[in-house]
C-alpha positions as CSV (number, residue, x, y, z in Angstrom):
1,M,13.3,12.0,-5.0
2,K,10.5,9.6,-4.3
3,T,7.3,9.6,-6.3
4,I,5.2,10.6,-3.3
5,D,7.5,13.6,-2.7
6,K,7.2,14.6,-6.4
7,V,3.4,14.4,-6.3
8,K,3.3,16.4,-3.0
9,K,5.4,19.1,-4.6
10,L,3.2,19.2,-7.7
11,L,0.0,19.4,-5.6
12,A,1.4,22.2,-3.5
13,E,2.6,24.2,-6.5
14,N,-0.5,23.7,-8.6
15,P,-3.8,23.5,-6.7
16,D,-5.7,22.9,-10.0
17,L,-4.0,19.5,-10.2
18,R,-5.7,18.4,-6.9
19,D,-9.0,17.9,-8.8
20,N,-7.7,16.6,-12.1
21,R,-5.9,13.3,-12.0
22,T,-5.3,13.3,-15.7
23,H,-3.5,16.6,-15.6
24,L,-1.6,15.5,-12.5
25,I,-0.3,12.4,-14.3
26,A,0.5,14.3,-17.4
27,Q,2.5,16.9,-15.4
28,M,4.4,14.1,-13.7
29,L,5.3,12.5,-17.0
30,V,6.4,15.9,-18.5
31,R,8.7,16.4,-15.5
32,E,10.1,12.9,-16.2
33,G,10.9,13.9,-19.8
34,M,7.9,13.3,-22.0
35,T,6.5,15.9,-24.3
36,S,3.2,17.4,-23.3
37,E,1.4,15.6,-26.1
38,E,2.8,12.2,-25.2
39,A,2.1,12.8,-21.5
40,F,-1.6,13.6,-22.1
41,I,-2.0,10.6,-24.3
42,V,-0.5,8.3,-21.7
43,A,-2.4,10.1,-18.8
44,N,-5.7,9.7,-20.6
45,N,-5.0,6.0,-21.3
46,F,-3.8,5.6,-17.7
47,T,-7.0,6.9,-16.2
48,N,-9.0,4.7,-18.6
49,A,-6.9,1.7,-17.6
50,A,-7.4,2.5,-13.9
51,S,-11.2,2.5,-14.4
52,I,-11.0,-0.8,-16.2
53,V,-9.0,-2.3,-13.4
54,R,-11.4,-1.0,-10.8
55,A,-14.3,-2.5,-12.8
56,S,-12.5,-5.8,-13.1
57,C,-11.9,-6.0,-9.4
58,R,-15.5,-5.2,-8.6
59,L,-16.8,-7.8,-11.0
60,Q,-14.4,-10.5,-9.8
61,Q,-15.4,-9.7,-6.2
62,T,-19.1,-10.2,-6.9
63,K,-19.0,-12.8,-9.8
64,P,-16.9,-15.9,-8.9
65,E,-17.2,-17.2,-12.5
66,L,-15.2,-14.2,-13.7
67,R,-12.2,-14.8,-11.3
68,G,-8.8,-15.8,-12.6
69,K,-6.5,-18.5,-11.2
70,K,-4.6,-16.0,-9.0
71,Y,-7.7,-14.4,-7.5
72,Q,-7.7,-16.5,-4.3
73,S,-4.0,-16.0,-3.6
74,R,-4.5,-12.2,-4.0
75,V,-7.5,-12.3,-1.6
76,N,-5.5,-14.5,0.9
77,K,-2.6,-12.1,0.8
78,A,-4.9,-9.1,1.4
79,E,-6.5,-11.0,4.3
80,Q,-3.1,-11.8,5.8
81,D,-2.1,-8.2,5.6
82,R,-5.3,-7.1,7.2
83,V,-4.9,-9.6,10.1
84,K,-1.2,-8.6,10.6
85,E,-2.4,-4.9,10.8
86,L,-5.1,-5.9,13.4
87,L,-2.4,-7.7,15.4
88,G,-0.3,-4.6,15.4
89,Y,2.5,-5.6,13.0
90,K,4.0,-2.7,11.2
91,P,6.1,-4.2,8.4
92,Y,7.2,-0.9,7.0
93,A,8.4,2.2,8.8
94,K,7.5,5.7,7.5
95,D,10.9,5.9,5.7
96,G,10.2,2.7,3.9
97,V,12.7,0.6,5.8
98,V,11.5,-2.8,6.9
99,E,11.1,-3.0,10.7
100,D,12.0,-6.1,12.5
101,N,9.2,-7.0,14.9
102,R,11.0,-10.1,16.1
103,S,13.0,-8.2,18.8
104,E,9.8,-6.7,20.2
105,F,8.1,-10.1,20.2
106,K,11.2,-11.7,21.9
107,K,11.0,-9.0,24.6
108,L,7.3,-9.6,25.1
109,S,7.9,-13.4,25.3
110,Q,10.6,-12.9,27.9
111,D,8.4,-10.6,30.0
112,L,5.6,-13.1,29.8
113,Q,7.9,-16.0,30.8
114,N,9.3,-13.9,33.7
115,H,5.7,-13.1,34.9
116,I,4.8,-16.8,34.7
117,N,7.9,-17.8,36.6
118,T,7.5,-15.1,39.3
119,H,3.7,-15.2,39.9
120,I,2.6,-18.7,38.9
121,F,5.6,-20.9,39.7
122,K,7.0,-18.5,42.3
123,K,10.5,-18.7,40.8
124,K,12.9,-15.9,40.6
């Protein structure tokens, strides 16, 4: 079962977990085989770590002197993904299988070429 399905099931079964990420993480870890005590220690550290990561991202975004060597490549990748989305590319289907956009592009290219030949050059 995928993680998203496990989380969905937990949230459906335990409405209290919808407002408490630490408990949600702990419950996931318990279901994966950790003891409750271990799970809560990890969950607390995880939420602290997530806060640290968010703070680091925000600082690097606003303070260039705090950026690492890989910052620009991460920003470039994020920008490329944003542009691809704006252009209508959908690299992943809902089931997680990579879609091949080349066949759609090829068909559009053929349609455009046919239109040019038919209407501009009057070829058939």
